[in-house]
MIBA-162795 format. One line per 5 residues: number of its first residue (from 1); their letters; for each residue x, y, z of N, C-alpha, C. Coordinates in nm, 2 decimals. Example, Ala and Ser with C-alpha at 12.3 -4.5 7.8 and 13.67 -1.06 7.14 Angstrom:
BEGIN
1 = as = 1.32 -0.57 0.78 1.23 -0.45 0.78 1.32 -0.33 0.78 ~ 1.28 -0.22 0.71 1.37 -0.11 0.71 1.29 0.00 0.79 .
// end
This chain:
BEGIN
1 = xxxxx = 2.78 -0.97 0.87 2.69 -0.94 0.79 2.57 -0.88 0.84 ~ 2.55 -0.97 0.98 2.43 -0.94 1.05 2.41 -0.81 1.12 ~ 2.53 -0.74 1.13 2.54 -0.62 1.17 2.52 -0.51 1.08 ~ 2.55 -0.53 0.95 2.48 -0.43 0.84 2.38 -0.45 0.82 ~ 2.29 -0.56 0.83 2.13 -0.57 0.81 2.08 -0.51 0.93 .
6 = xxxxx = 2.12 -0.52 1.06 2.08 -0.47 1.14 2.04 -0.32 1.17 ~ 2.17 -0.26 1.08 2.18 -0.11 1.08 2.08 -0.07 0.98 ~ 2.07 -0.13 0.87 1.97 -0.10 0.77 1.84 -0.09 0.82 ~ 1.81 -0.20 0.89 1.66 -0.21 0.95 1.62 -0.13 1.05 ~ 1.75 -0.08 1.14 1.72 0.03 1.23 1.69 0.16 1.17 .
11 = xxxxx = 1.73 0.19 1.05 1.69 0.31 0.98 1.56 0.31 0.91 ~ 1.49 0.19 0.91 1.36 0.18 0.86 1.25 0.25 0.90 ~ 1.17 0.31 0.80 1.05 0.39 0.85 0.93 0.33 0.90 ~ 0.94 0.18 0.94 0.83 0.10 0.98 0.74 0.16 1.13 ~ 0.83 0.24 1.20 0.78 0.29 1.32 0.66 0.40 1.28 .
16 = xxxxx = 0.66 0.46 1.17 0.56 0.58 1.15 0.46 0.55 1.06 ~ 0.46 0.39 1.00 0.35 0.34 0.93 0.27 0.22 0.99 ~ 0.16 0.26 1.00 0.08 0.19 1.10 0.05 0.05 1.02 ~ 0.01 -0.05 1.11 -0.02 -0.19 1.04 -0.13 -0.21 0.96 ~ -0.12 -0.31 0.85 -0.23 -0.30 0.76 -0.20 -0.43 0.70 .
21 = xxxxx = -0.30 -0.49 0.63 -0.31 -0.62 0.59 -0.37 -0.62 0.44 ~ -0.36 -0.70 0.35 -0.42 -0.71 0.23 -0.60 -0.71 0.26 ~ -0.66 -0.64 0.20 -0.80 -0.64 0.20 -0.83 -0.50 0.27 ~ -0.71 -0.42 0.33 -0.76 -0.29 0.36 -0.77 -0.19 0.25 ~ -0.86 -0.10 0.30 -0.85 0.01 0.21 -0.75 0.14 0.25 .
26 = xxxxx = -0.63 0.17 0.21 -0.56 0.25 0.25 -0.56 0.41 0.16 ~ -0.51 0.50 0.23 -0.48 0.61 0.17 -0.32 0.66 0.18 ~ -0.26 0.66 0.04 -0.11 0.68 0.07 -0.06 0.81 0.01 ~ -0.02 0.91 0.08 0.01 1.03 0.04 0.16 1.03 -0.01 ~ 0.16 1.05 -0.13 0.32 1.03 -0.22 0.36 1.18 -0.26 .
31 = xxxxx = 0.48 1.19 -0.24 0.55 1.28 -0.27 0.58 1.31 -0.40 ~ 0.50 1.41 -0.49 0.54 1.42 -0.64 0.64 1.55 -0.66 ~ 0.73 1.54 -0.75 0.82 1.63 -0.76 0.81 1.68 -0.93 ~ 0.76 1.80 -0.92 0.75 1.88 -1.07 0.82 1.98 -1.06 ~ 0.94 1.98 -1.15 1.03 2.08 -1.16 1.10 2.09 -1.03 .
36 = xxxxx = 1.12 2.21 -0.96 1.18 2.27 -0.84 1.07 2.23 -0.74 ~ 0.94 2.22 -0.76 0.83 2.22 -0.67 0.81 2.07 -0.64 ~ 0.76 2.04 -0.51 0.71 1.94 -0.46 0.58 1.94 -0.39 ~ 0.50 1.83 -0.42 0.37 1.84 -0.37 0.33 1.70 -0.34 ~ 0.19 1.67 -0.25 0.16 1.56 -0.20 0.01 1.52 -0.30 .
41 = xxxxx = 0.04 1.38 -0.33 -0.09 1.35 -0.41 -0.13 1.23 -0.33 ~ -0.26 1.21 -0.32 -0.34 1.10 -0.26 -0.37 0.95 -0.36 ~ -0.32 0.85 -0.31 -0.36 0.73 -0.37 -0.45 0.64 -0.30 ~ -0.56 0.64 -0.31 -0.66 0.55 -0.23 -0.69 0.41 -0.31 ~ -0.67 0.30 -0.23 -0.72 0.19 -0.29 -0.70 0.06 -0.20 .
46 = xxxxx = -0.74 -0.05 -0.26 -0.72 -0.17 -0.21 -0.58 -0.24 -0.17 ~ -0.53 -0.28 -0.07 -0.40 -0.35 -0.07 -0.41 -0.50 -0.11 ~ -0.36 -0.54 -0.22 -0.40 -0.64 -0.30 -0.28 -0.75 -0.26 ~ -0.15 -0.71 -0.23 -0.05 -0.79 -0.19 0.04 -0.72 -0.08 ~ 0.11 -0.79 -0.01 0.21 -0.74 0.06 0.33 -0.83 0.08 .
51 = xxxxx = 0.45 -0.79 0.07 0.56 -0.85 0.11 0.65 -0.81 0.22 ~ 0.73 -0.90 0.27 0.81 -0.91 0.40 0.94 -0.90 0.39 ~ 1.02 -0.85 0.47 1.16 -0.88 0.49 1.21 -0.73 0.47 ~ 1.33 -0.72 0.45 1.41 -0.57 0.43 1.38 -0.51 0.32 ~ 1.32 -0.54 0.22 1.31 -0.48 0.09 1.15 -0.51 0.09 .
56 = xxxxx = 1.09 -0.48 0.18 0.92 -0.50 0.18 0.85 -0.39 0.10 ~ 0.71 -0.46 0.04 0.65 -0.36 -0.04 0.51 -0.42 -0.05 ~ 0.43 -0.32 -0.08 0.27 -0.34 -0.10 0.23 -0.31 -0.23 ~ 0.11 -0.34 -0.26 0.07 -0.33 -0.40 -0.08 -0.29 -0.37 ~ -0.12 -0.16 -0.42 -0.24 -0.09 -0.39 -0.33 -0.08 -0.53 .
61 = xxxxx = -0.44 -0.13 -0.52 -0.52 -0.14 -0.66 -0.66 -0.01 -0.63 ~ -0.66 0.05 -0.75 -0.77 0.14 -0.75 -0.84 0.13 -0.88 ~ -0.97 0.18 -0.88 -1.02 0.20 -1.02 -1.06 0.35 -1.04 ~ -0.99 0.41 -1.14 -0.99 0.55 -1.17 -1.04 0.55 -1.33 ~ -1.17 0.61 -1.34 -1.24 0.64 -1.47 -1.25 0.50 -1.53 .
66 = xxxxx = -1.29 0.41 -1.45 -1.32 0.28 -1.51 -1.21 0.19 -1.56 ~ -1.09 0.26 -1.55 -0.95 0.19 -1.55 -0.89 0.13 -1.43 ~ -0.85 0.00 -1.43 -0.80 -0.04 -1.30 -0.65 0.00 -1.29 ~ -0.60 0.06 -1.20 -0.45 0.11 -1.17 -0.41 0.06 -1.04 ~ -0.28 0.00 -1.05 -0.23 -0.06 -0.95 -0.06 -0.01 -0.94 .
71 = xxxxx = -0.04 0.04 -0.82 0.08 0.08 -0.77 0.15 0.00 -0.69 ~ 0.29 -0.02 -0.67 0.37 -0.09 -0.60 0.44 0.02 -0.53 ~ 0.42 0.04 -0.37 0.53 0.10 -0.30 0.62 0.02 -0.21 ~ 0.75 0.08 -0.24 0.85 0.01 -0.11 0.78 0.05 0.02 ~ 0.82 -0.03 0.13 0.77 0.01 0.24 0.85 0.11 0.33 .
76 = xxxxx = 0.98 0.11 0.28 1.07 0.22 0.33 1.07 0.34 0.25 ~ 1.03 0.36 0.15 1.04 0.46 0.07 1.03 0.59 0.11 ~ 1.10 0.69 0.07 1.09 0.82 0.11 1.00 0.89 0.03 ~ 0.93 0.83 -0.07 0.82 0.90 -0.16 0.69 0.90 -0.07 ~ 0.68 0.82 0.01 0.59 0.79 0.09 0.57 0.90 0.21 .
81 = xxxxx = 0.47 0.99 0.21 0.48 1.09 0.30 0.38 1.03 0.44 ~ 0.27 0.99 0.40 0.18 0.92 0.50 0.11 0.79 0.46 ~ 0.07 0.73 0.53 -0.01 0.64 0.51 -0.12 0.61 0.61 ~ -0.27 0.61 0.55 -0.35 0.61 0.65 -0.46 0.46 0.60 ~ -0.50 0.40 0.70 -0.60 0.31 0.68 -0.73 0.35 0.70 .
86 = xxxxx = -0.79 0.34 0.60 -0.93 0.40 0.57 -1.04 0.32 0.63 ~ -1.00 0.16 0.57 -1.12 0.09 0.60 -1.04 -0.04 0.61 ~ -1.10 -0.17 0.69 -1.03 -0.28 0.71 -1.16 -0.39 0.66 ~ -1.10 -0.48 0.59 -1.21 -0.57 0.53 -1.13 -0.72 0.57 ~ -1.24 -0.82 0.58 -1.21 -0.96 0.62 -1.19 -1.04 0.49 .
91 = xxxxx = -1.05 -1.09 0.49 -1.03 -1.15 0.35 -0.95 -1.29 0.42 ~ -0.98 -1.41 0.31 -0.93 -1.51 0.35 -0.79 -1.56 0.29 ~ -0.72 -1.45 0.19 -0.61 -1.48 0.12 -0.51 -1.38 0.14 ~ -0.38 -1.39 0.10 -0.29 -1.32 0.13 -0.26 -1.23 0.02 ~ -0.29 -1.30 -0.09 -0.27 -1.23 -0.24 -0.43 -1.22 -0.31 .
96 = xxxxx = -0.47 -1.07 -0.32 -0.61 -1.07 -0.36 -0.61 -1.05 -0.50 ~ -0.51 -1.12 -0.59 -0.52 -1.10 -0.75 -0.66 -1.11 -0.81 ~ -0.73 -1.20 -0.77 -0.87 -1.23 -0.81 -0.95 -1.08 -0.84 ~ -0.91 -0.99 -0.78 -0.99 -0.87 -0.77 -0.95 -0.81 -0.93 ~ -0.86 -0.84 -0.97 -0.84 -0.78 -1.12 -0.94 -0.80 -1.23 .
101 = xxxxx = -0.99 -0.92 -1.21 -1.10 -0.98 -1.30 -1.23 -0.94 -1.27 ~ -1.26 -0.87 -1.15 -1.41 -0.83 -1.10 -1.43 -0.69 -1.10 ~ -1.56 -0.67 -1.13 -1.62 -0.54 -1.16 -1.72 -0.50 -1.07 ~ -1.71 -0.39 -1.04 -1.86 -0.33 -0.98 -1.87 -0.42 -0.84 ~ -2.01 -0.45 -0.80 -2.07 -0.49 -0.67 -1.98 -0.63 -0.66 .
106 = xxxxx = -1.93 -0.70 -0.76 -1.86 -0.81 -0.76 -1.71 -0.79 -0.65 ~ -1.66 -0.70 -0.67 -1.53 -0.67 -0.64 -1.55 -0.62 -0.49 ~ -1.65 -0.60 -0.43 -1.66 -0.56 -0.29 -1.62 -0.68 -0.19 ~ -1.54 -0.61 -0.08 -1.49 -0.72 0.03 -1.59 -0.68 0.16 ~ -1.60 -0.79 0.23 -1.65 -0.79 0.36 -1.59 -0.70 0.46 .
111 = xxx = -1.67 -0.62 0.51 -1.61 -0.53 0.64 -1.55 -0.62 0.75 ~ -1.45 -0.59 0.82 -1.40 -0.66 0.93 -1.49 -0.62 1.04 ~ -1.51 -0.71 1.15 -1.61 -0.66 1.26 -1.54 -0.67 1.40 .
// end
């Protein structure tokens, strides 16, 4: 059983994805398929949670036209073309779900030094 898990982990994409943590602002370039064409679309927001393990995922939250939008990305997904860390922030929690209820300046995070 461990051999199967090791093979799956060796095929993972974790080598080309930079290290990031909750509180970081990231830009995720997502492959979008429209008919027979494929294009890239950027989704930029704050990482509010990150899970670990073989099926690791992370949740990115942004505010678009006054409406909060969250998207969950599997870490090893083929949909992710590129991930850039735009800004790092200092947070004291692993899950930043409290940002859902904050608006405007109250939702700012302190920059990491």
